[in-house]
C-alpha positions in Angstrom: 17.3 -28.3 11.6 16.8 -26.0 8.7 14.8 -22.8 9.3 11.9 -23.7 7.0 11.6 -27.1 8.8 11.6 -25.3 12.1 8.7 -23.2 11.0 6.8 -26.3 10.1 7.6 -27.9 13.4 6.3 -24.9 15.5 3.2 -24.5 13.4 2.9 -22.7 10.1 -0.1 -20.6 11.2 -1.1 -21.4 14.7 -2.9 -19.4 17.4 0.3 -17.5 18.1 0.8 -16.3 14.5 -2.9 -15.4 14.4 -2.5 -13.0 17.3 0.4 -11.4 15.5 -1.7 -11.0 12.4 -4.5 -9.5 14.4 -2.3 -6.6 15.3 -1.2 -6.1 11.7 -4.8 -6.3 10.5 -6.0 -3.8 13.1 -3.2 -1.4 12.3 -4.4 -1.1 8.7 -7.7 0.5 9.8 -5.7 3.3 11.3 -3.4 3.6 8.2 -6.5 3.7 5.9 -8.0 6.5 7.8 -4.7 8.4 7.5 -4.4 7.8 3.8 -8.1 8.8 3.2 -8.1 11.8 5.6 -7.9 14.5 2.9 -10.9 13.1 1.0 -13.2 14.3 3.6 -11.1 16.9 5.4 -10.4 18.5 2.0 -13.9 17.9 0.5 -15.4 20.7 -1.6 -19.1 21.1 -0.9 -21.5 22.8 -3.3 -21.0 26.6 -3.2 -22.0 29.8 -5.1 -20.3 33.2 -5.4 -22.6 36.1 -5.0 -20.9 38.3 -7.6 -19.9 37.8 -11.2 -16.4 39.1 -11.2 -14.1 37.0 -9.0 -12.0 39.0 -6.5 -8.3 38.5 -6.8 -7.7 38.7 -3.1 -8.4 35.4 -1.3 -9.7 37.1 1.8 -12.1 39.2 -0.3 -13.2 36.1 -2.2 -14.1 34.3 1.1 -16.6 37.0 2.0 -18.5 36.3 -1.3 -18.5 32.5 -1.2 -21.4 30.6 0.3 -21.0 26.8 0.9 -24.2 24.8 0.8 -23.4 21.6 2.7 -23.6 20.7 6.4 -20.1 19.6 7.0 -16.8 21.5 7.4 -13.5 21.0 5.8 -10.3 22.9 5.2 -11.9 24.1 2.0 -14.8 25.8 3.9 -12.4 26.9 6.6 -10.0 28.8 4.4 -12.0 29.0 1.1 -9.6 26.8 -0.9 -11.4 27.1 -4.2 -10.4 28.5 -7.6 -6.7 29.6 -7.5 -6.3 28.3 -4.0 -7.6 24.7 -4.8 -4.1 23.3 -5.4 -3.4 23.5 -1.7 -5.8 20.6 -1.0 -3.9 18.3 -3.4 -0.6 19.6 -2.0 -1.7 18.7 1.5 -2.3 15.1 0.4 1.0 15.0 -1.5 2.9 16.1 1.6 1.4 13.1 3.5 2.9 10.7 0.9 6.1 12.7 1.0 6.3 11.9 4.7 5.8 8.2 3.8 8.6 8.5 1.2 11.0 9.8 3.9 10.0 6.9 6.1 10.7 4.4 3.4 14.1 5.8 2.6 15.0 5.8 6.2 13.5 2.7 7.7 13.9 0.2 4.8 17.7 -0.2 5.2 17.4 0.1 9.0 15.1 -3.0 9.0 17.9 -5.0 7.5 20.5 -3.6 10.0 18.5 -3.5 13.2 15.7 -5.9 12.6 12.1 -6.0 11.5 10.3 -5.3 14.8 11.9 -1.9 15.8 11.2 -0.5 12.3 7.8 -2.1 12.1 6.7 0.4 14.9 6.3 2.9 12.0 4.1 0.7 9.8 3.0 -2.8 8.5 1.0 -4.5 5.8 -2.5 -6.1 6.0 -4.0 -5.0 2.8 -7.5 -6.4 3.0 -8.2 -4.6 6.2 -7.0 -1.4 4.6 -10.1 -1.6 2.4 -12.4 -2.1 5.4 -10.6 0.9 7.0 -11.6 3.1 4.1 -15.2 2.2 4.6 -14.8 2.7 8.3 -13.5 6.2 7.6 -16.5 6.9 5.5 -18.8 6.0 8.4 -16.6 8.1 10.7 -16.9 11.1 8.4 -20.6 10.7 8.1 -20.9 10.8 11.9 -18.4 13.5 12.5 -19.0 16.5 10.3 -16.4 18.9 11.9 -13.1 18.4 10.1 -10.9 19.1 13.2 -12.8 16.5 15.3 -12.6 14.0 12.5 -8.8 14.5 12.1 -8.3 14.1 15.9 -10.4 10.9 16.1 -8.7 9.4 13.1 -5.2 10.2 14.4 -5.8 9.0 18.0 -5.9 5.4 16.9 -2.2 5.5 16.2 -1.2 5.7 19.9 -3.1 2.5 20.7 -1.6 0.5 17.8 1.9 1.8 18.6 1.7 0.4 22.1 0.1 -2.9 20.8 2.9 -3.3 18.3 5.5 -3.6 21.1 4.1 -7.1 21.8 5.3 -8.4 18.4 8.6 -10.5 18.4 11.5 -10.0 16.0 11.6 -11.9 12.8 13.4 -15.2 13.4 14.2 -15.5 9.7 16.0 -12.1 9.9 17.8 -13.1 13.2 18.9 -16.3 11.6 20.3 -14.5 8.5 22.3 -12.2 10.8 23.9 -15.1 12.7 21.8 -14.6 15.9 20.8 -18.3 16.0 20.1 -18.4 19.7 17.7 -15.5 19.6 16.0 -17.0 16.6 15.7 -20.3 18.5 14.2 -18.5 21.5 11.5 -16.8 19.4 10.7 -20.0 17.6 10.3 -21.8 20.9 8.0 -18.9 22.1 5.9 -19.4 19.0 5.8 -23.1 19.6 4.6 -22.5 23.1 1.9 -20.1 21.8 0.8 -22.9 19.5 0.5 -25.5 22.3 3.8 -27.2 21.6 5.7 -26.5 24.9 7.9 -29.6 24.8 9.3 -28.9 21.3 12.9 -27.9 21.4 14.3 -26.0 18.4 17.9 -26.3 17.3 18.6 -24.3 14.1 21.4 -25.0 11.7 23.7 -21.9 11.4 24.3 -20.5 7.9 27.5 -21.4 6.2 30.4 -19.4 7.6 31.8 -17.8 4.4 28.4 -17.0 3.0 27.2 -15.4 6.2 30.3 -13.2 6.5 29.9 -11.9 3.0 26.2 -11.2 3.4 26.5 -9.9 7.0 25.8 -6.3 5.9 24.3 -6.1 2.4 22.6 -2.8 1.7 20.8 -0.8 -1.0 24.0 -0.7 -3.1 23.6 -4.5 -3.8 20.4 -3.7 -5.6 22.4 -1.8 -8.2 25.7 -3.8 -8.3 24.2 -7.3 -8.3 23.4 -8.2 -11.9 20.3 -10.3 -11.1 18.8 -7.8 -8.6 19.5 -4.7 -10.8 16.9 -5.4 -13.5 14.4 -6.9 -11.1 14.6 -3.7 -9.0 14.1 -1.4 -11.9 11.0 -3.2 -13.1 9.6 -3.6 -9.6 10.2 0.1 -8.8 8.0 1.0 -11.9 5.3 -1.6 -11.0 5.1 -0.3 -7.4 5.0 3.4 -8.7 2.1 2.5 -11.0 0.2 0.6 -8.4 0.4 3.5 -6.0 -0.4 6.2 -8.7 -3.5 4.3 -10.0 -4.6 3.1 -6.5 -4.5 6.4 -4.7 -5.5 8.3 -7.8 -8.7 6.4 -8.1 -9.3 6.4 -4.4 -8.9 10.2 -4.1 -11.1 10.5 -7.2 -14.0 9.1 -5.2 -15.1 12.6 -4.2 -15.4 13.6 -7.9 -18.3 11.3 -8.7 -21.9 12.5 -8.4 -24.1 11.2 -5.6 -23.5 10.7 -1.9 -19.9 11.5 -1.0 -19.7 9.1 2.0 -21.3 6.3 0.0 -18.9 6.8 -2.8 -15.9 6.6 -0.4 -17.3 3.5 1.3 -17.8 1.8 -2.1 -14.2 2.6 -3.2 -13.1 0.8 0.0 -15.4 -2.2 0.0 -14.8 -2.9 -3.7 -11.3 -4.0 -2.6 -12.5 -6.7 -0.3 -13.0 -9.3 -3.2 -9.5 -8.5 -4.4 -8.0 -10.5 -1.5 -9.7 -13.9 -2.2 -9.1 -13.4 -5.9 -5.4 -13.0 -5.2 -5.3 -16.0 -2.9 -7.0 -18.1 -5.6 -4.9 -17.1 -8.6 -1.4 -16.8 -7.1 -1.4 -20.4 -5.9 -2.5 -21.8 -9.3 0.4 -23.2 -11.4 -1.1 -21.8 -14.6 -1.2 -18.3 -13.1 1.3 -17.9 -10.3 2.6 -14.6 -9.0 3.9 -13.1 -12.3 0.9 -13.7 -14.5 -1.6 -12.7 -11.7 0.1 -9.4 -11.1 0.4 -8.6 -14.8 -3.2 -9.6 -15.5 -4.6 -7.4 -12.7 -2.5 -4.4 -13.9 -3.6 -4.8 -17.5 -7.3 -5.2 -16.4 -7.1 -2.0 -14.3 -5.5 -0.2 -17.3 -8.2 -1.3 -19.7 -11.0 -0.4 -17.2 -9.6 3.1 -16.8 -9.2 3.6 -20.5 -12.8 2.5 -21.2 -14.2 5.2 -19.0 -13.2 7.9 -21.5 -15.9 6.5 -23.9 -18.8 6.7 -21.4 -20.8 9.5 -19.9 -22.1 9.7 -16.4 -25.6 8.8 -17.6 -24.6 5.7 -19.6 -26.7 3.4 -17.4 -26.7 1.6 -14.1 -24.4 -1.3 -15.0 -22.3 0.4 -17.7 -21.0 3.8 -16.5 -17.7 5.5 -15.6 -18.1 4.9 -11.9 -18.6 1.2 -12.3 -15.6 0.9 -14.5 -13.6 3.0 -12.0 -14.6 0.7 -9.2 -13.6 -2.3 -11.3 -10.3 -0.7 -12.0 -9.9 0.0 -8.2 -10.5 -3.6 -7.4 -8.0 -4.8 -10.0 -5.3 -2.4 -9.0 -5.9 -3.3 -5.3 -5.4 -7.0 -6.3 -2.2 -6.1 -8.1 -1.0 -4.2 -5.1 -1.7 -7.1 -2.8 0.1 -9.5 -5.1 3.1 -7.4 -5.7 3.9 -7.3 -2.0 4.1 -11.1 -1.9 5.9 -11.3 -5.3 8.5 -8.7 -4.4 9.3 -10.4 -1.1 9.9 -13.7 -2.9 12.2 -12.1 -5.5 14.6 -10.7 -2.9 16.9 -12.8 -0.6 16.2 -12.6 3.1 19.3 -10.6 3.9 18.3 -7.8 1.6 14.6 -8.2 1.4 13.7 -5.2 3.4 16.1 -3.0 1.5 14.5 -4.1 -1.7 11.0 -3.5 -0.3 12.1 -0.1 1.0 13.4 1.0 -2.4 10.2 -0.2 -4.1 8.1 1.5 -1.5 10.0 4.7 -2.1 8.9 4.7 -5.7 5.4 3.7 -4.5 5.3 6.9 -2.4 6.4 8.9 -5.4 3.3 7.6 -7.1 1.3 8.6 -4.1 2.7 12.1 -4.1 1.7 12.6 -7.7 -1.7 10.8 -7.4 -3.7 13.8 -5.8 -2.8 16.0 -8.8 -4.0 13.6 -11.5 -7.7 14.0 -10.8 -7.3 17.8 -11.1 -6.2 17.2 -14.8 -9.9 16.9 -15.6 -9.8 20.6 -16.1 -8.0 19.8 -19.4 -10.5 17.1 -20.3 -12.7 14.8 -18.1 -11.0 11.8 -19.6 -7.4 12.8 -19.1 -7.0 11.4 -15.5 -8.3 8.0 -16.7 -6.0 8.0 -19.7 -3.0 8.5 -17.4 -4.2 5.7 -15.1 -4.9 3.4 -18.1 -1.6 3.9 -19.9 0.3 3.4 -16.6 -1.5 0.2 -15.7 -1.0 -1.3 -19.2 2.7 -0.5 -19.4 3.4 -1.9 -15.9 1.4 -5.0 -16.6 3.5 -5.9 -19.7 6.8 -5.0 -18.0 5.9 -7.3 -15.1 6.0 -10.3 -17.5 9.8 -9.9 -17.8 10.2 -11.0 -14.2 10.7 -14.7 -13.2 8.0 -16.8 -11.5 8.5 -17.6 -7.8 5.6 -20.0 -7.2 6.7 -23.2 -5.5 10.3 -22.1 -5.5 12.4 -22.0 -2.3 12.9 -18.6 -0.8 16.6 -17.6 -1.2 18.4 -16.6 2.0 21.7 -15.1 0.8 23.0 -13.4 -2.3 25.0 -16.6 -3.1 21.7 -18.6 -3.1 20.2 -16.1 -5.5 23.2 -16.3 -7.9 23.1 -20.1 -7.7 19.4 -20.2 -8.5 20.0 -18.2 -11.7 22.8 -20.4 -13.0 
């Protein structure tokens, strides 16, 4: 039978698939803590300097600075203020630089060696990422020493690494590589997990000529293939903007007045409604993937732009923080949708390479994001102008891509070419 029919036969989303998703969902709590680590570990408490003229020597400056809060951070540890403050943003950028290296390395490897081995460096379950941010805020509230907080946040990774070993390989990827028997074995295992032990799966192999040509497609196809080339350019920019605005607004949580831990929790929890909103809109024929992604990007852009016209005391329901939270919810929704949309725009045999390249530009946005909030030294509105223009431009460019709702997922490059003719 065809692969899609086999998936229907074993159960589209049975108890077996739910167990797999539980691992992915749990993993995102750990990933969220890692991404948000610098917000508390690098937090700057209130402080005063007991002399008017600032010492030029950092060691001498530290002896004259008095921090007023009851938590520790790398800022209080090494007095990373004034001319040393850039090191906090640099630390966050280095984290995203590591993710960039991972995307460059493991994206193509996933297409060559499979989804499961490369998954043991990361996965996607975006709604739980938002809950993970709130969890990290609670963790930071309970653990005020930055070294202990960093240790606890990182120790979760070992547990999820071991748990990830229980996940099977992608049968769709195995089928695209010609490993039909292995794909059938995993499909049978899924069927058993869904209570269909007697079901026997026999998959139809891909066409011989098409399978040979597509046996080892790589990143180069994203440039040489005429259809994929322009899709990839636009998607790279959309992913870059999603990351820049998302992480820029998230890391900006510590810049607002009020309780630091509450602000961080709000910046996480505000993403929770984004998931049901995405689920609702992307399945509607009048919205679909393309218009939904574009609308959320444009909304996030406008929300950020409007903050420059408001002051911190504008009112309870009309203030910069409320608009920033609205922008965060919208960009989170766009981020959720673009994962689905991008996956459907690439054929199976090259999907992970395409996602890897898009994720690479996504990490470039993450690398730059920590420095955007520091642009408030020029003017308080400059960071939000940057976020606003980026969101608006990406939203309009996204409209140039084709819609994928209710269209079959292409398996090979030939299928993609045929669908465009």
